[in-house]
N, C-alpha and C positions, 0 to 999 in steps of 0.2 A: 663637301656636302655629306652630312651624316644622317641616315634614316634609321629609326628604330621601329621594329614591328613587335608588338607585344601579343603573344599568342602564336605558337609555332605549329599550329594545326594546319589543316588543308588550305584554308584561305590565307593565313599568314605566310605559309611557305610558298604558295603560288605567287603572292604579292612580292615576296623577296626575290623569287626567280625572275619575274618580269622586270622588276626594278634593276636587277643586276644585268640582265640581257640588254636592256636599253642603255646601260653603260654611262649614266649621267651622275651617279652617286659614287663617292669615293669609298664609303663604308655603309654596310647594312648590318645592324645588330638585331638578332632574333632573340627574344626572351620568352621563357615559359616557366611555369611552376613545376612541371614534371621533370624530375631529375634526369639530366643528360639528353633530354628530348631536343631542345633547341640546339645544343652542341652537335648532336647527330645530324639534324636537318642541315645545319650550316656546313658541316663537313661534306655531306653528300652533295650539296649545291656547289661548293667550291671545287669539287672534283669534276664538275661540268665546265669550269671556266675555260680551259683550253679547247674544249669541244665546241662551246658556244661563243667563244671569242670575246669574253668580257674581262675587265680588270678590277671590277668592284670587289672589295674585300667583304666577305660575309663571316661574321662571328656569332656564336651562340652563347647564351648564359642562362643558368638556372636561377631565376628570381633575384639576380644581383643588379639592381637598378644603377649602381655606380658605373656599370659598363655602358649605360645609355647616356652618360654625361656629355653635354655639348651637342645633343641632337638638334638638328634644324627642323626636322619633321618627325612626328611619331604617329604610328597607326595603332589603334586599339581594336584588336579582333577578339579579345578575351571573352570568355563566357561559354555557356553550353550551346551547341548548335541545335537547330530544330530536328525533331524526329517526325516521321509520317503522322499526319493528323493534328500536329501542334500548330498553333498560330504563333506569330512572332511575339504577340503580347503576353503569351503564357510564360515567356522566359524572364519576365521583368523581376520577379522576386529574387532569383539567383543572380542574374547578371548585373543588377543595379549595384549591389555591394562590390562586385568584382571591378566594374568599370570605375566606380568612384575611387577605389584604392589605387588602381593602376594610374589614373589621371593624376592623382595627388603625388604619387611617387615619381612620375615622369617630370612633373614641373619642379619638384624638389631638386632634381639634378640638371634640368634644362629649362630655366625660367622663361626663355624666349621661344620655346618650341611652338610649332603649329601642330595642332592635334587633328587627326582624321579618325572619326568614330565609325566603326563597322558593326559592332556588337548590336544584337537585336534585343528589344524593339528599338530600331536605330534612331528614329526621331526623338523618342523619349530619352534614350541614352545620351544623345547629343545635348538635349536640354539639361539633363542631370550634370553633365560635365561643365556647362555654363554656370550652373548654380553652385557646384562644388569647388570650382577653381577660381572664378573671378577673372579669368583671362579675357582680354579684349575680344569682342564678338567676331572679329575678322579672323581670329586665331583658332576657332573651333568649327569644324566642318563635318557634316554627316554625309556618308558616301552614297546612300541609297539611290538617289535620282539618276546618277551616272550609270548604275547597273540596270535600273528599270528601263532607261532609255535605250541601252544596248539590246535588251530583250525585246523592246518595242520595235526597234529597227530590224531585228532578226525576223520577227513575226510579219512585219510589213514586206520584207524581201521575199519571204515564203509565199505570201499572198500574191505578190506582184510577179513571182517567178523570175526574179532578177538578182544580180549580185548585191550583197549587203552594202557594198561601197557606193551603189547608186542611190541609196536611201538616206534621208535625214529626218529626224523626228525627235520629240522630247516628251518625257513624262514628268509632271510636277505632282505636288501633293504628298501625302503620307506614304511611307515605305511599308505598305501593308496590302493584303489581298483585297481589301475593300476601299482603301484610301487613295490608291493611285489615280491620277488624272492624265491618261494618254491624250496628247493634243493632236488628234487625227486631222483636225481642220488645218493645222499648220504643217503637217508632214508633207514631204516632197520626194519625188524621184527626179534627180538632176534638175531641180528648181521647178518642176511641174507638180502642182498639187496632186497628191495621191487620189484625191476625190475624182480626178479625171480618168482614173484607171479602175477604181474599186467601188462597188456599190456600198450603200450605207450599211446594209446587213453584214457584208464582208468586213467592213471597217469596225463594226461593233464586235464582231467575232475576234478580230485582231486585238482590240482593246481588252476584251475579257481574257483572252489567252495570255496577254501581257501581265494582267493583274495577278494571275495565279501562276506566273512563271516560276517563282521560287517553290511554291507548293507542289507544282508538277514535277520538278526535279527532285524534291525531297521524297516524294512518293516513289519515284523511279530508283533513286540512289540509296534510300534508307537513311539519308542524312542531308544536311544542307549542301548546296553546290559550292564549288571552289574555284574553278578556272575563270569563269566570268567575273565573280566578285573580286578575285585577285587582280585580274586585268583592269577592272574599273578603278580599284584603289591605286594601282600603279600609274594610271593615267592622271589621277588627281595629284599624286606625289610629283610626277614629272612636270606638270603644269606649274606647280608652286616652285619646285627646285630650279627650273629653267626659266622662270618668269615669263611664261608663254602668253599670259593674258587670254587664256582660252575660256570659252563659256561652257559650263557644265550645269545641269540641274543638281543642286546639293541641298542638304538640310542646313538651313541657316537660321539664326535667331532673328525674328522679325519684330520691328518696332514701328508698326504702321504700314509697312509695305503690304500690298495686296489687301489692305483693310484688316490685317491681322496683327495682334500684339501678344508679346510674352509667349511665343511658341517657336519651336524649331520644326520646320517643314520644308519639303522640297520646292525650290524656286530656282530660276536661272541666275547664276552668279558668274562673275569674271574672276578667275584664279590666277594669281601671280605671286611674286616673292613675298608679299604681305598677307598671303592667304586669300580670304574673300575681299577683293578690292572694290567690288561693286555688286549690288543686287539689281538685276535687270527687271524692271517692272513692265512686262509685256501686257498688251491689251487683251483681256479675256472677254468673250461674249457672255451673255447672261447664263447660258447653260454651264459653261466652264466655271464661272464664278460660283454658281450654286454647288457644283461638285467640289470645288476647292473649299467652300465653307463647310460642307458636310465632312470632308476629309479632316479639316482642322478640328472639328468637334470631336471626331474619333481620337485624334492625337491628344487633345486636351483631357479626354476621359482617361486615357492611359497614363498621362502625366500625373493625374490626380492620385494614382496609386503609389507615387514616389514619396519617400520620407525626406523632404527637403524643406 
């Protein structure tokens, strides 16, 4: 199992580390445009192999896509990260050209690859990859919902004053500060609805804190977060590589599901060896449907800025 990660910055390197430590891939290739950067990150990570007990081979390359040939899964983290005060949407002008070029080069060397898009604005970049590559819809996956849901569960565990492992919950909709739809109604603590423990006001606060999770970290760090995004990507990679049939909310191309068409947006999917093996159409109430519709309108507005 060969995994390529394009972009050896903080998110890409974190993803490579988590994939290696989980020890399910035979090879991870890190690729970056900065001379020697991916090679250095790969060497640094390989020097942790005996300490962390993994056998995955990690190699780095400066913009040589021939080194990615035969990749089963490729992750696109390329592009500029957010700075404090920036929205994800403001990155579109620069990142669209980068993502399109990366996706095209990856497919040239690995025509059967499954692509995971991380670059922001993530839903629009995922849509762009669909339009630019023509890959089957199951082979292109946007990462956002997996990360947003992890942040949602963190905020829920904080409010409940319980271990995060007690909590389950999901965020659908657009990967943006205004587009996320945390499904508080369906969230549980060990199968008991969280509504049994938390007031409506507290749950609303959890939702709002979840939506600005990325912006909060960007303000604190001075740049985008990397540990949780890297871990979220590695979870998707493992689900596909190991044919786990796990359910994650991911940005998928919709063709009528949830009443939406010609859009990539976060919905529950089953991930296995064929990528997105099923889109799970959960039953939303009227309020959730309205939020999902509003979110989709925001994503389509951003999509309209693309030159496709």
